C-alpha positions in Angstrom: 165.9 125.1 85.2 164.6 122.6 87.8 160.8 122.3 88.0 159.5 121.9 91.6 155.9 120.7 92.0 154.2 121.7 95.2 151.0 120.1 96.5 148.5 122.3 98.4 145.2 120.9 99.7 143.9 123.6 102.1 144.2 127.2 103.1 146.2 126.0 106.1 149.1 124.5 104.2 149.0 127.2 101.5 149.6 129.9 104.1 152.7 127.9 105.2 153.8 127.2 101.7 153.5 130.7 100.3 157.0 131.9 101.4 158.5 128.7 100.1 156.8 129.2 96.7 158.2 132.8 96.6 161.7 131.6 97.5 161.6 129.0 94.7 160.3 131.6 92.2 163.1 134.0 93.2 165.8 131.3 92.6 167.3 131.3 89.1 167.7 127.5 89.3 164.1 126.7 90.3 160.5 127.0 88.9 157.5 126.3 91.1 154.4 124.6 89.8 151.3 124.1 92.0 149.1 121.1 92.2 145.9 122.2 93.9 143.5 119.7 95.6 141.4 119.1 98.7 139.3 121.9 100.2 140.8 124.5 98.0 138.4 123.4 95.3 135.3 123.1 97.6 132.7 125.8 97.6 131.6 124.9 101.1 135.2 125.5 102.3 135.5 128.9 100.7 136.9 127.9 97.3 140.3 129.1 98.5 142.0 128.3 95.2 140.9 131.9 94.4 143.6 133.1 96.9 146.2 131.2 94.9 145.2 132.7 91.6 145.1 136.2 93.1 148.7 135.7 94.2 149.6 134.9 90.6 151.4 131.6 91.3 151.3 129.1 88.4 148.8 126.3 88.9 149.9 123.2 87.0 146.8 121.1 87.8 143.6 121.1 89.8 142.8 117.7 91.4 139.2 117.6 92.8 138.7 114.9 95.4 136.3 115.8 98.2 132.8 114.3 98.4 129.6 115.8 99.6 130.1 114.7 103.3 132.9 114.3 105.7 132.1 110.8 106.8 135.0 108.3 107.3 133.9 106.5 104.1 133.7 109.8 102.2 137.2 110.7 103.4 138.6 107.3 102.3 137.0 107.7 98.9 138.4 111.2 98.6 141.9 109.8 99.1 141.3 107.4 96.2 140.2 110.2 93.9 143.2 112.4 95.0 145.6 109.6 94.1 144.0 108.9 90.8 143.7 112.5 89.8 147.2 113.3 90.9 148.6 110.4 88.9 147.0 111.8 85.8 148.3 115.3 86.5 151.9 114.1 87.2 152.1 111.7 84.3 151.1 114.4 81.9 154.3 116.4 82.5 156.2 115.3 85.6 158.2 117.9 87.6 161.7 117.1 88.6 160.7 116.9 92.3 157.5 117.0 94.2 157.2 118.9 97.5 154.5 118.0 100.1 153.8 119.4 103.6 152.5 118.2 106.8 150.0 115.5 107.6 146.7 115.8 105.7 145.0 112.7 104.2 144.7 114.5 100.9 148.4 115.3 101.0 149.3 111.6 101.6 147.0 110.5 98.8 148.6 112.9 96.3 152.1 111.9 97.4 151.4 108.2 96.8 150.9 108.9 93.1 154.6 110.0 92.8 156.1 106.6 93.8 155.2 104.5 90.7 156.2 107.5 88.5 159.7 107.5 90.1 159.4 111.1 91.2 161.6 112.2 94.1 159.5 113.5 97.0 160.4 116.2 99.6 158.5 116.6 102.8 158.1 119.6 105.1 157.2 119.3 108.8 158.1 115.6 109.2 159.0 114.1 112.5 156.3 115.9 114.6 153.7 114.2 116.8 150.0 115.0 117.1 148.6 112.1 119.1 145.0 113.1 119.0 144.5 113.1 115.2 144.7 110.6 112.5 147.0 113.1 110.8 149.8 111.7 113.0 150.0 108.4 111.1 149.6 110.2 107.7 152.6 112.4 108.6 154.8 109.5 109.4 153.7 107.7 106.2 154.7 110.8 104.2 158.1 110.8 105.9 158.7 107.2 104.8 157.6 108.0 101.2 159.9 111.1 101.1 163.4 111.2 99.7 164.3 114.6 101.3 163.2 115.9 104.7 162.8 119.5 105.9 161.9 119.2 109.6 161.2 122.3 111.6 163.5 121.5 114.5 166.3 119.2 115.7 164.0 117.2 117.8 162.0 116.3 114.7 165.1 115.5 112.7 166.1 113.0 115.4 162.8 111.2 115.1 163.3 110.9 111.3 166.6 109.3 112.0 164.8 106.9 114.4 162.6 106.0 111.4 165.7 104.9 109.5 166.2 108.0 107.4 169.7 108.8 106.3 171.4 111.9 107.7 172.2 113.5 104.3 168.5 113.5 103.4 167.6 115.7 106.4 167.8 119.5 106.5 166.5 121.3 109.6 164.9 124.5 108.3 162.4 125.8 110.8 158.7 126.3 110.3 157.9 128.2 107.0 154.8 129.5 108.7 157.0 131.9 110.7 158.5 133.2 107.4 154.9 133.9 106.3 154.3 136.2 109.3 157.2 138.4 108.2 156.0 138.6 104.6 152.3 139.4 105.1 150.8 142.8 105.5 148.1 142.4 108.2 144.7 143.7 107.5 143.8 147.0 109.2 141.1 147.3 111.8 139.0 149.2 109.2 139.4 146.4 106.7 138.3 143.8 109.3 135.3 145.8 110.2 134.3 146.4 106.6 134.8 142.9 105.2 133.7 140.8 108.2 132.0 143.1 110.7 134.7 142.4 113.2 135.4 145.0 115.9 138.8 144.9 117.7 137.7 147.0 120.7 137.6 145.2 123.0 140.0 142.6 121.5 138.1 139.4 120.7 139.0 135.8 121.3 140.2 134.1 118.1 138.6 130.6 118.0 139.6 127.7 115.8 138.4 124.2 116.6 139.1 121.2 114.4 137.9 117.6 115.0 140.0 115.5 117.3 139.7 112.5 115.1 141.1 109.9 117.4 139.2 111.0 120.4 136.6 109.0 122.3 134.7 112.3 122.8 132.2 112.8 119.9 132.7 115.9 117.8 129.4 117.3 118.9 130.6 117.1 122.6 133.9 118.6 121.7 132.1 121.6 120.2 129.6 121.8 123.1 132.4 122.0 125.7 134.0 124.9 123.9 130.7 126.7 123.3 129.7 126.5 127.0 133.1 127.9 127.9 132.8 130.8 125.4 129.3 131.6 126.6 130.5 131.6 130.2 133.4 134.0 129.3 131.1 136.7 128.1 133.9 137.8 125.6 133.5 138.7 122.0 134.7 136.0 119.6 135.8 135.5 116.0 135.4 131.8 115.0 137.1 130.5 111.9 136.1 127.6 109.7 137.5 124.1 110.3 139.3 121.5 108.2 137.7 119.0 105.9 138.0 116.2 108.5 135.5 113.6 109.7 133.2 115.5 112.1 134.2 118.9 110.8 130.7 119.6 109.5 129.1 118.8 112.9 131.5 121.2 114.7 130.9 123.9 112.1 127.1 123.6 112.5 127.3 123.8 116.3 129.6 126.9 116.2 127.5 128.5 113.5 124.4 128.1 115.7 126.2 129.6 118.6 127.2 132.6 116.5 123.7 133.2 115.1 122.0 136.1 116.8 125.0 137.0 118.9 126.2 140.5 117.9 129.5 139.9 119.7 130.3 136.6 117.9 131.4 136.4 114.3 131.9 133.1 112.4 134.0 133.4 109.2 134.7 130.4 107.1 137.8 131.8 105.5 139.5 134.9 106.8 142.5 134.9 104.5 146.0 135.3 105.6 146.1 139.0 106.1 143.0 139.0 108.3 144.1 136.0 110.2 147.5 137.5 111.0 145.8 140.8 112.0 143.6 138.9 114.5 146.6 137.0 115.9 148.3 140.3 116.5 145.2 141.9 118.2 143.2 139.1 119.8 143.0 138.8 123.6 143.7 135.1 123.3 143.4 132.2 120.9 141.1 129.2 121.9 140.8 125.8 120.2 143.2 123.3 118.9 144.8 124.7 115.7 148.5 124.1 115.0 148.8 127.9 114.4 148.3 128.2 118.2 151.3 126.0 118.8 153.6 127.2 116.0 152.8 130.8 115.0 151.1 132.3 118.1 154.3 132.5 120.0 155.6 135.0 117.5 153.0 137.5 118.8 153.2 136.6 122.5 149.5 135.6 122.0 148.1 133.5 124.9 146.6 130.2 123.7 144.1 127.9 125.3 144.8 124.6 123.6 142.0 122.1 124.0 142.4 118.3 124.0 145.0 116.1 122.4 145.0 117.1 118.7 148.3 118.8 119.2 149.6 116.5 121.9 153.3 115.7 121.4 154.2 119.0 119.8 156.6 121.3 121.7 155.0 124.5 122.8 156.2 127.8 124.3 155.0 129.3 127.6 152.0 131.1 125.9 150.1 127.8 125.7 147.7 126.6 128.3 146.6 122.9 127.8 143.1 121.8 128.9 140.8 118.8 128.3 137.4 119.0 126.6 135.8 120.2 129.8 133.8 123.4 129.8 134.7 124.6 133.3 138.4 123.8 132.6 138.3 125.7 129.3 136.5 128.7 130.9 139.1 128.8 133.7 141.9 128.7 131.1 140.3 131.5 129.1 140.2 133.7 132.3 143.8 133.0 132.9 144.8 133.6 129.3 143.2 137.1 129.1 144.6 138.2 132.5 147.2 140.9 131.7 149.5 139.3 134.3 149.7 136.1 132.2 150.4 138.0 129.0 152.9 140.5 130.3 156.0 138.2 130.1 155.1 136.7 126.7 156.6 139.4 124.6 160.0 137.8 124.2 159.3 134.0 123.8 161.8 131.5 122.4 159.9 129.8 119.6 160.8 126.1 119.3 159.9 126.3 115.6 162.7 128.4 114.3 163.7 131.9 113.3 161.6 132.7 110.3 164.2 131.8 107.7 163.0 128.4 106.5 162.0 129.2 102.9 165.5 130.2 101.8 167.0 127.0 103.3 164.5 124.8 101.5 165.1 126.6 98.2 168.9 126.3 98.6 168.7 122.6 99.3 166.3 121.9 96.4 168.5 123.8 94.0 171.7 121.9 94.8 170.7 118.3 95.7 171.7 115.8 92.9 168.7 114.1 91.3 168.9 110.6 90.1 169.3 107.0 91.4 171.0 107.8 94.7 168.2 110.1 95.7 165.4 107.6 94.7 167.0 104.5 96.3 166.5 104.8 100.0 168.6 102.9 102.5 167.1 102.1 106.0 169.6 103.0 108.7 169.4 100.8 111.8 170.3 103.1 114.7 170.7 100.2 117.1 172.2 96.8 116.6 169.5 94.1 116.4 169.2 91.8 119.4 
């Protein structure tokens, strides 16, 4: 049986990976093993490794890496700890192949440990662009480290080819996050009310803001623009916790202060998948800059106010309204998003990220691809003749 290691570093990538893990576990030829790192192991980010253990998936190793702050130096140091810890975990009993996802700095650090150990690397969600975040360069670095690619769409596969990747290494599979929507049982309104004090009548805004790490706008100003717009809207809100990015703590403090003392605003560090999906189904609109607003929200016909450039470069469906970090512009976009006339035609959107069948395609490819020298030795393909 082929052992497939999967790296998960946050609640965000775990929610995407969950259907892939299940598909691997269901395959008679594959056995998934999880390497857990990043904010999963951090108490201040909800210690979300508990969600993995409750799902019953096998954890091969836990690799702590985060420091006490989210300063740029602390992030760089966390990358060093992740690489060192992952090297020890992989060298102990290496899997046959390691699967990584996306664009996080912790993910890149863990993936780097596989190279000297001659472990083949597979990468989900390569070829995408998010110009406003440092994650963009980390994603492309992961693609160049990887031996197999599972892009979500043909556009992204084309970019991988532009990066010199060979055609046979690329399998367009769709976004596994859409598979997850099919598999999860959403929390009921009573569960949301009991666990989080969240009321759905009237439907709240679902708010998720992460630092735009390449922006000239300070994180405090990013949060302030959103907060001013939320206050002007007069609508109830559910605010989720952010990523472990530089500036994330500052945004979290500002949003927490906004929520304090407001009975119609709830801030929840970690909702869990069932509650998050339930809110995406029932929210009046989504506001912020989360990738879930670009990829998953279209499946619900959920209007999205996407702020700033963090997701710039990603294709989006007609449910997304793009605005800068400007309070009046954000407030106007919220008014437009919650207008029934805007939402009415969004029930049958074409989602550019696939059909919800990604996990089975990934499992099938991982089960049949030959391992060995051909997979490990990459050839750079020049798509155009040199001058």
